[in-house]
N, C-alpha and C positions, 0 to 999 in steps of 0.2 A: 101502185097502191101500197099502203103501209101494212105490212104483215105483222102478226102477233110475235113471230119469232124470226130471228136472223137466220139466213140459210144460203147455201151455194147450190147450184144445179148443174146437172149434165143433161142436156136436152135429148130427146129420143129421136131416132131416125123416122118415127111415125109422127106426122105433123097434122093429121086430120082430126085430132081430138080423141083418138082411141088408143093412145099410148098407155101401157101398164105403168103404174106409178109406184115408185119405192121411196119411202121416207126413212132416213137413217137417224138414229138417236144414239149419240155417243155416251161414253161412261163418265164417271165422276172425275173431275180434274182435267178433262180433255176439251176438245172443241170440234167444230164442224169439219175441220180438215182431216181428222183422224180416220173415221170410217170411209170418207170420200176416196181414200186411196183404193178402195175395193171397186170403185165405179168403172174404171177402165177394163176390168176383168169381167164385168157383167154384160149380159146381152144388150146390144145396141138399141133394141126396141124399147127398153125400159127408160122412163123418164126418172132420173135419180135426183133426189133432193136430200141434202145433208144439213141437219138443223143444229143451231147453237142453243144450248141450254140457257135458261133465263138468269141463273144466279152466278155472278162472277166470283171467282176465288182468288186469294192472294197466294203467291205472286202472279199466278197465271192460271188459265183454264176456267172452266165453268161446271156448274152442277145443276141437276134437276131438282135436288133438295139437299139440305144440309145433313151431314153425318157428324156426330160427336164421337170421335174415336177414343175419347177419354172416359166415356160413360162407364159406370160400374158394371152394368149389365152387358158389357161388350159394346158393339157398335149400335148406337141409338140413332135411328133415322127420324127426320122431321116429316111425319106423315101429312101434316097440314100443307107444307110446302109441296109434297109429292102430289097431293090431290089437286092443288093449284096448277102444277105443271101438267097433270093429266088433262085438265080442262083446256089449258092453253094449247096443247097438242091437238085435242079434238077440234077446237076452233080453227087452228092452223090448217088442219086437213080440209076444212070447208073452204077456206081462203084459197088454198092451192088449187082445188078442183074448179073454183070459179075463175081463177087467173090463168092457169096453164092449160095447154091442150092435152089433157089426160083423161083416162076412162075412170069414172067414179065407181065403176063396178069391178075394178081390178087394182086394188090397193094393197100394197105390202108394206109392213113395218119391219125394219131390221134394226135390232138393238144390241148393244153390248153393255154388260154389267148393269149399271144404274139405268141405262137406256133400255135394257131388256125388261127391267122391273116396271118401267113406265110403259113399254110396249104391251106387256101382259095386261096392265091396268086399263089402258085405252081400249084394247081389242075386247076385253071381257066386259067393259062398261058400255061400249058403243059398237057392238058387233055389226051393226048395219053399215058402218063406215069402212070396215076392214075385211079383207079376204084372207090374207096370209100374214103370218108372223114368223120371222126368223129370230129366235131368242138365244143369244150367245152369252154364256157365262153369267147367267142371272137366275132369278127365282120369282115365284108368284108371292106377292105380299097382299094377302087378303084384305088388309086394313085400308088399302087405297083403291080398292075396286068399288064402284058405285053400288050402293045397296040394291037388292032386288035381282041379283043375277039369276036366281032360279026361274024368273018369269021372262027371261030374254031368250030370243031364238039365236042360238050359237051354231046352228047347223052349217052356216056358210064359212065358218072359220076353219083354218088349217094351220097348225104350228110345226115348225121345225125347231127343236130344242137341242142344244149341245152344251157340254161343260167339260172342263179339264179335271181329271181325277186327282191332280195334286194342286188344285187351285188354292193359293194361300190367302186370297182376298175373300172370296165367297165359298164357303165349304161345300164340297160335293154333296153332302147330306141335304143341304138346303135345296140344291138344284133337283135332287131326286124326288122332292115332294111335288114338283111341278107336273110331271106326267101323271102322277097319281090323282092330282086335283083335276087335270084335264079329262082323265078317264071317268072320274065321278060325274063330270058335267057332260059326258058323251060328246066331247069335242075331238075332232080329228087331230092327230098329232104323231110326230115321230120323235124319238129321243136317242141321242148318241153321246158316248163319252170318249175322250181322247186322253192319252197319257202326257198331258201338258199342264202348265200352271194357268194363270189368269190371262189367257190369250187365245188366239185362233190358229190352230195348227194348219199347215197346208192341206192335209187330207180332209180336215174339217171344212175348209173353204170349198174344195172340190165337191164335197158331198152336198153342202148347202146350195151350191151353184146348180148342181144337177137337179136337186129337189125343186129349186125355184124355176128352172127352165121348163119343167113339166107343168108348172102351175100357170105360166103366162102364155 
């Protein structure tokens, strides 16, 4: 079949259609190979899919939406493109569940940076499709969440959020608003900080892996 988004996969050791599903969403300027390097370290039961964002950048890499780094107000993001990507990811999840032998009731999103911003948006817009979110080095952008969040059942969602205290790309103050928003929404979550920049420290990875293993 023709999928909405390009991707690579690591099949699960479970083949009867009940495999936990993880969908990885990379950051700005990267591609589907980036986060896929985590796959070999994750439990073999998980069916891992790493997705390629739809907007190509020059000279290489892809993005979920454009960022104008020269904007007077700092980094200006194209929220219309972000919403379009949110919808693409939502439709892609449906395609994956129909095509691959995975459990539609055990779906995890793992995002980094811009991929995390989209992971938050997809999960909070379509909570019926997602169970767990691993949100690395990102934040919640309320502008790209589907309206009507107060009427949605968010009780099945659980978030693992982490950020580097010396992140030079996405300020730590932006990330710290996310657990506050999740708390307001009564959504289950945990939040950790690590003394690193815009990346994932080894201890961060071990912590998220332990968190994930308990969920699947």
